[in-house]
C-alpha positions as CSV (number, residue, x, y, z in Angstrom):
1,M,77.2,79.3,123.5
2,R,78.4,76.0,121.9
3,P,82.2,75.4,121.7
4,L,82.2,75.1,117.9
5,I,80.5,78.5,117.5
6,I,83.0,80.1,119.8
7,L,85.8,78.6,117.9
8,L,84.5,79.9,114.5
9,L,83.8,83.3,115.9
10,F,87.3,83.5,117.3
11,A,88.8,82.3,114.0
12,A,86.9,84.8,112.0
13,I,88.5,87.7,113.8
14,Q,92.0,86.3,114.1
15,P,94.7,86.0,111.5
16,P,94.7,82.4,110.1
17,A,97.0,80.1,112.1
18,F,99.7,78.3,110.1
19,G,98.4,74.9,111.0
20,A,94.6,75.6,110.7
21,N,92.4,72.5,110.5
22,K,91.1,71.8,107.0
23,D,87.4,71.7,108.2
24,T,87.8,74.9,110.2
25,A,89.4,76.7,107.3
26,R,86.5,75.6,105.0
27,E,83.9,76.7,107.6
28,I,85.6,80.1,107.9
29,L,85.6,80.5,104.1
30,R,82.0,79.5,103.9
31,R,81.0,82.1,106.4
32,M,83.1,84.7,104.4
33,K,81.2,83.5,101.3
34,V,84.4,82.6,99.6
35,R,84.4,79.7,97.2
36,V,86.9,77.0,97.7
37,D,88.3,76.3,94.3
38,V,91.3,76.9,92.1
39,P,90.0,80.0,90.2
40,T,89.3,81.7,93.6
41,L,92.8,80.9,94.8
42,F,94.2,82.6,91.7
43,E,91.9,85.6,92.2
44,K,93.0,86.1,95.8
45,V,96.7,85.6,94.9
46,E,96.5,88.2,92.1
47,S,94.7,90.7,94.4
48,G,97.3,90.2,97.1
49,D,95.0,88.8,99.7
50,A,97.5,86.7,101.8
51,K,95.1,85.8,104.6
52,V,92.4,84.3,102.3
53,T,95.1,82.7,100.1
54,R,96.4,80.9,103.2
55,L,92.9,79.8,104.2
56,L,92.2,78.4,100.8
57,L,95.5,76.4,100.9
58,Q,94.6,75.1,104.4
59,A,91.2,74.2,103.1
60,G,92.8,71.8,100.7
61,I,93.4,73.7,97.4
62,P,96.8,72.5,96.2
63,P,99.5,75.2,96.3
64,N,100.8,74.2,92.8
65,S,97.4,74.4,91.1
66,E,97.5,75.5,87.5
67,L,94.9,77.4,85.5
68,N,96.7,77.1,82.2
69,L,100.1,77.0,80.5
70,G,101.8,75.8,83.7
71,I,101.3,79.1,85.5
72,T,101.1,78.6,89.3
73,P,99.9,80.8,92.1
74,L,103.4,81.4,93.2
75,M,104.4,82.6,89.8
76,V,101.6,85.1,89.8
77,A,102.3,86.3,93.3
78,A,106.0,86.7,92.4
79,E,105.3,88.7,89.2
80,K,102.8,90.9,91.0
81,G,105.2,91.6,93.9
82,H,102.9,90.3,96.6
83,E,105.5,89.4,99.2
84,A,103.0,88.3,101.9
85,V,101.3,86.0,99.4
86,V,104.6,84.6,98.3
87,K,105.5,83.8,101.9
88,A,102.1,82.2,102.5
89,L,102.4,80.0,99.4
90,V,106.0,79.0,100.3
91,E,105.0,78.1,103.9
92,E,102.1,76.1,102.7
93,G,104.2,73.9,100.4
94,A,104.4,75.6,97.0
95,D,107.1,74.3,94.7
96,L,109.5,77.2,94.2
97,N,111.2,75.8,91.1
98,L,108.4,74.9,88.8
99,K,108.7,76.4,85.3
100,D,105.8,77.6,83.2
101,Q,105.0,76.3,79.7
102,V,105.2,79.6,78.0
103,F,108.7,81.0,78.7
104,G,110.1,78.3,80.9
105,K,110.6,80.6,83.9
106,T,110.5,80.0,87.6
107,A,108.7,82.3,90.1
108,L,112.1,83.8,91.1
109,M,112.9,84.7,87.5
110,R,109.5,86.4,87.2
111,A,110.1,88.3,90.5
112,V,113.6,89.6,89.6
113,E,112.6,90.6,86.1
114,K,109.9,92.8,87.5
115,G,112.1,94.3,90.2
116,N,110.0,92.9,93.0
117,V,112.6,92.9,95.8
118,G,110.4,91.7,98.6
119,A,109.0,88.8,96.6
120,A,112.5,87.9,95.4
121,K,113.9,87.9,99.0
122,A,111.0,85.7,100.1
123,L,111.8,83.2,97.4
124,I,115.5,83.2,98.2
125,Q,114.7,82.7,101.9
126,G,112.5,79.8,100.9
127,K,115.5,78.2,99.2
128,A,114.6,78.7,95.5
129,D,117.2,77.4,93.1
130,L,119.3,80.5,92.4
131,N,121.1,79.0,89.5
132,A,118.3,77.2,87.7
133,G,118.1,78.0,84.0
134,S,115.0,78.9,82.0
135,E,113.8,76.2,79.6
136,R,113.6,76.8,75.9
137,R,110.0,77.1,74.7
138,V,108.4,77.6,71.3
139,N,104.9,79.1,71.6
140,F,102.8,80.8,68.9
141,G,105.9,81.1,66.7
142,I,107.9,82.8,69.5
143,V,111.1,81.0,70.7
144,S,112.2,81.8,74.2
145,S,115.9,81.1,74.8
146,G,117.0,78.6,77.4
147,G,119.5,78.4,80.2
148,N,118.9,82.0,81.5
149,T,119.3,82.3,85.3
150,A,117.6,84.7,87.7
151,L,120.8,86.7,87.7
152,M,120.7,87.0,83.9
153,F,117.1,88.2,84.0
154,A,118.0,90.7,86.7
155,A,120.9,92.0,84.7
156,D,118.8,92.2,81.5
157,A,116.2,94.2,83.4
158,N,118.7,96.6,84.9
159,Q,117.7,95.6,88.4
160,V,120.8,96.7,90.3
161,E,119.6,96.0,93.9
162,I,118.4,92.5,92.9
163,V,121.7,91.7,91.2
164,K,123.4,92.6,94.5
165,I,120.9,90.4,96.5
166,L,121.3,87.4,94.2
167,I,125.1,87.6,94.3
168,Q,125.1,87.9,98.1
169,A,122.8,84.9,98.3
170,G,125.1,82.8,96.3
171,A,124.0,83.0,92.7
172,R,126.8,82.0,90.4
173,P,127.8,84.7,87.9
174,D,129.8,82.2,85.8
175,V,126.8,80.1,84.6
176,K,126.2,80.3,80.9
177,N,123.0,80.1,78.9
178,E,122.3,78.1,75.7
179,S,123.9,81.0,73.7
180,G,127.1,80.7,75.7
181,E,126.5,84.0,77.6
182,D,126.9,84.6,81.3
183,A,125.3,87.4,83.3
184,L,128.2,89.7,82.6
185,A,127.7,89.4,78.9
186,V,124.0,90.1,79.3
187,A,124.8,93.2,81.4
188,E,127.3,94.5,78.9
189,K,124.7,94.3,76.2
190,K,122.4,96.4,78.3
191,G,125.1,98.9,79.1
192,N,124.5,99.2,82.8
193,A,127.9,100.1,84.1
194,Q,127.0,99.5,87.8
195,I,125.8,95.9,87.1
196,V,128.7,95.2,84.9
197,E,131.1,96.2,87.7
198,L,129.2,94.2,90.3
199,L,129.5,91.1,88.1
200,K,133.1,91.7,87.4
201,V,133.8,91.8,91.1
202,A,131.8,88.6,91.6
203,L,133.8,86.9,88.9
204,G,137.1,88.1,90.4
205,R,137.9,90.3,87.4
206,S,137.7,93.5,89.3
207,K,138.3,94.7,92.9
208,D,135.4,95.5,95.1
209,P,135.6,99.3,95.7
210,E,134.3,98.9,99.2
211,M,137.4,96.8,100.0
212,E,139.8,99.4,98.7
213,P,142.1,101.0,101.4
């Protein structure tokens, strides 16, 4: 049996290696009857297929590809909560801090808003900018406010666990959006007492109950 055939057969039954050769990745995908193009990348990302997503990236599809409106594969994976796909995209060079053209949100903002803990953690571990603010957009007569951080989105969505994770990771609770509100003001509007208390502690306006004697 020829060495190339042995290599391809081995690759077909093994998880894709992080540093797979571009030609090898393309050949594996050809044998799997998977098209190597941007629409296919988005299809595999949306379905949560981390292995084929990684192969497509290794085959040369840019990780920051866009279909429309500035939506990237990483944003889709984050919003869908596909942690393994998020990790694959981060490891293959996706830009964690790009903002879409609709609401001006990053992948991390999308993940926390949907309560996708695993995806959020993967983005944080990948060094996403925790304190980036959303950009003000006007689309179809709808105005999205600017300057909202991931912490604000988490507070607005009542995501208690993610608020804790963001604070522990170093997200700043004192950052204000274009309306002059910080995450605490957002939480108070939502009426979530647990998040309000977490943010007060983070701001030094209340004592951490776990630290009480």
